[in-house]
N, C-alpha and C positions, 0 to 999 in steps of 0.2 A: 124420782117420778115422786111426784111434789104432791105434799096432800094439803087439802084445802082445811083452813080453822075457822074458828068462830071467836070473833075479839067480841068482849064485852068489857066496857068501862064506868068501873062504879063509884061512888061517892055519895056525902052526905052532903044533902042542904043545895047548895050552888057548887059545890065543890064535886064535879063527876068525875076526876079523874085520879081519884087516891089508890084505887084498885085495877088492875088488869086483869080480865080473867080470859086467857083463851081455852078452846076444846079442840080436840078432834071434830072430824065430821059427825054430824046430826048431836052435838053436843056430848059426845065420847069421852073414854082418856084417851090420852091422858090430858090432865088439867095444868096448866102451866097459871102461877098467880102469881102476880110482881106488883111491887109499890115501890117508891124512890131507892128505899135501902135495901130489899129483899127481893128474892125470888125462890119459889118451889115448885117441884113437878112432882104432879102424884098421879096414880090411879086411883087414889081412894076419894071417892067422895065426900066422907066426912070430914077426911083432912085438907079437901079444898075449900069447904066452906067454913070451917073452923080459921083457916086462913085468910078467907077473904074475911070474914068477920073482926077478926083481929086487924085485917087492916084497915077497916072504916073504923076501928076504934070504938068498936058498939060491945055489948054484953058486958063481962066483967072490967071495962075499963082500958083495955089493952091498946095497945098504938101498933103502927105499922113498923115498927121496931122490933115487934113482940110475934112476929111468923114463926108456927111452930117448925 
């Protein structure tokens, strides 16, 4: 049985594909956060958000190489 997922592509400025965020149906866990160099699967919303922010290089100057 296959489950539909929701895929979102996030970026900064004109670069819209720096982070890919996939969710389960209805935006529910599990969350998959991917960049060119990192991949994280989690059911924790805060961890998924932190990974997305790090992948975008936002906040404290993190980069895609620094996903939790």
